[in-house]
N, C-alpha and C positions, 0 to 999 in steps of 0.2 A: 290304508284304504279309505276312500272318501265316502261320506254318507250320501243318501239321496238328497238331502237338503243342500249339502255342499255342491253336488253335481247340478242341481237345479239353479242354484245361485250363480255358478260358473256359466251355465248355459244362458241365463238371463243377461249376464254381463257381456257375453260374446255377441248375443243378438243386438244389444244396445250399441256396441261398437260397430258392428256391421251395418246397422241402420244409419249411423252417423257417417260412415264412409260412403255408403251408396247414395246418400243425398248430395254428396259433393261431386260425384262422377258425372261428367257431361253425358247426355243422352240425345237421341234423335239428331244426329250430326248430318249437316248438309253442306255442300261446297258450292262456291260461286266464283267464276273467273271474272275479274273486273276488266274494264276497258284498257287499263294500262298493263295488263298481263299478270298482275299480282292476283293472289287468291284470298278469299274471305271464307272463313268457316263459321257457320251458324250452328247453334246447339241450345238445348234446354239445360239449365243448371239452376241451382238454388242461389238466392241472395246471401250475402255474408251473414253468418249467424242466424239463419232462418230456415224455414221448411217450405217456403213458397217458391215454386219454380217459375222462371221467366226465361225469355229469349236473351241469349248472349251471342257475341261474335268475337272473333279474333282475326286479325290480318296476318298473313304470312308474308314477311318481307322477303325480297329476293336474295338477301344476304344472310339467310337463317343459318345459325350454327347448329351442328349436329345435336347437341343436348341443351340448346337454348329453350327457355320457357317462353310460352306465348302469353300475352297479357289479355285476360278476359275483359270485355267491355259490355256493359248492359245495353241492349238494343232499344228497349222501350222505356218511355217515361214511367216512373214508378206508380203514380196514381192516375192512370189513364181511364179507369173504369168509372162510369157514372152510377153504377148500382150500389146500393148501401151494403155494407159488409155482411149483414145477416142474410141477405138474399143473393149471395154470390154463386152458389152451386145449386143446380137443379137436382132432382132425384136421379135423373138419367146420368148426369155427370158424376154424382156420388157413387152410383153403381158401377160406372166405368172405372173409376179409381179403385174400387174394391176388386173388380175383376182383374185389373192390371197389378193388383197388390202394391199400389203406390202408397208410400208413407208421407208424401208431400202433397201439396195442393197448388193451385195457380194454373198456369198454362201447361197443359200436359201433352199437347200435340200442336203441330203447325205444318203449313205447306209453303214451300218456296218455289217460285218460278225463276230459275237461274238467269234466263236471258233478260227479263224485265226488272228483276229484283223485287217483285211483288211478294209479300208475305201475308198469309191469311191464317188466323188461328181462332179457336173458340175460347171464350172466357165468360163466366157468369151467364150462361144460356144465350149468349150473343156471339155473332161473328165479327171479328175486327180485321182490318187490313191496313197495311202501310207499304211504302215502297222504299227500299234501301237505296240510299244515295251515298256513294263512297266519299263525297266531298262535304258532307254535312258536319255540323258541330253539335255534339250532345245527342241524347237519346231521342228516338222518334216518338211522336204522339199519334197512335193509331186512330183511324176513323171507324166508326161502327158501320157495318154493312146492313142496310135495310133489306129485310127478306120478305116481310108480309106474312110470316108464319109464326105461330105460337110454339112454345116448348123449346127444349134444348136443341142447339144446332151443333152436331158433333162431326168429327173427322172430315174437315173440309178438303177438297181437292181442286186444284187449278188446272184447267185445260192446257195441255202442253203447247198447242198451236194458237190459243187465244186466251191470254191471261185475264181478260175481262169476264170469262165464263167460269163460274165457280159452282161446284156441286157440294152437297153436304148431306149428312144423315139426320133425319128429323122424324119424330113420331107424332105427326099431327094429322 
């Protein structure tokens, strides 16, 4: 029979292992059909050996094998943010992470407009945008969206009929 200390230690180890696994599992999956008929999958995932989530993508070739592995590629340039590291997350963003019970940080949501390839996401109390081009080489460098409001900009949404129209939640 195990003691309470042994059970607590076993539970702590199990939680540690589950946290490590959950950080590797892709989340917020979106699909886009490209002009050549192939498909691209976008998702949030952690960087190798890290806890910071960012946008990744993988292309689905037309000759995919049933149990073939898809190669993850980082969508965004690693150091695109101009904010200093100590000022990355607003209080609103920290509370949202706590509410979602996320153990990672970085990009926690994004919006994809499948027809145009426009992607909008919040990071460091700012909104960023970029356009996915299937023929590009290397990661994208997103541009900051100028909004004219202070405070965190959360949960951006792109208008389905006009990708230039973007809405977001702000407490200003």
